Steps between C-alpha positions, in 0.01 A plus 500: 500500500754215501465149356716243666558140376703284741596131513538280810854489635663500154804738466498465116148641491523806718205731516444729212326826566345724240421853608220668308489870515199683375556850358333788665279573200219258439489318180883478468703198437617267784872451533649177631846514660703183519860491622757360254615248770153354505499464124845337493397260771192403311704453175762295688228274650345455158831405346583261781152336479524466119847346521413249769173408328677451169760269647241294687280470191794379291609254761149357546345571165745342252517156665123510560439588139732223382320246719158611374614478145649153537256336733178358368337405831176626646698651781697731263173634351361563851818692585476696177136593583606611854779710355251670255259597783644850554410578139129425553455618862424864561776692666290545813447124532868422436603758756258365752639150453853623540408686813340189651796277406754748641296596807554386856291179469624410147822334380664838487446556866649158578810587291530843664485343846823315420695827510299679763236672287126471537403535130641564155228747410629848418867389503743492213485125493119515478524744210743267321263204548209700356706619207617151423157346520347766278777482235562124500245424219648777288840331527412129499257489207721659227805293615285186500378579146857552394610158641205334328583668171867394520406143573709236673821420304521147661170393351569588140 
């Protein structure tokens, strides 16, 4: 029996195949054979995703947290509430929203059409967008709290 997971036209996410061999005797353990190249490819993809996501979160999160800490408008509180949504949504609801946004008819499909793609779903860029959206509240809220705790040196 073989289990195959594949992505759509994405060279970074080549198909990974697990071969499950059952021993001749019943009641024995099942062995899973995975090539080391498949493991190294998965580790490399994970490291690349974590690096890109971290850089984007720092570039977006720090200025956003500073603005949220310094602004006292209704708009800033609405933005803070929108940023906190991934913390209260279930993962399935968040994933569905990201799929709709990145799909063919959503804004992600419009962006992908600029460089010849049909959708951002199941691409590396789509995975980065999902990672950034789910991690943004975990970055913005602590940095915002730190900016509030430090205060504004110009006002004192």
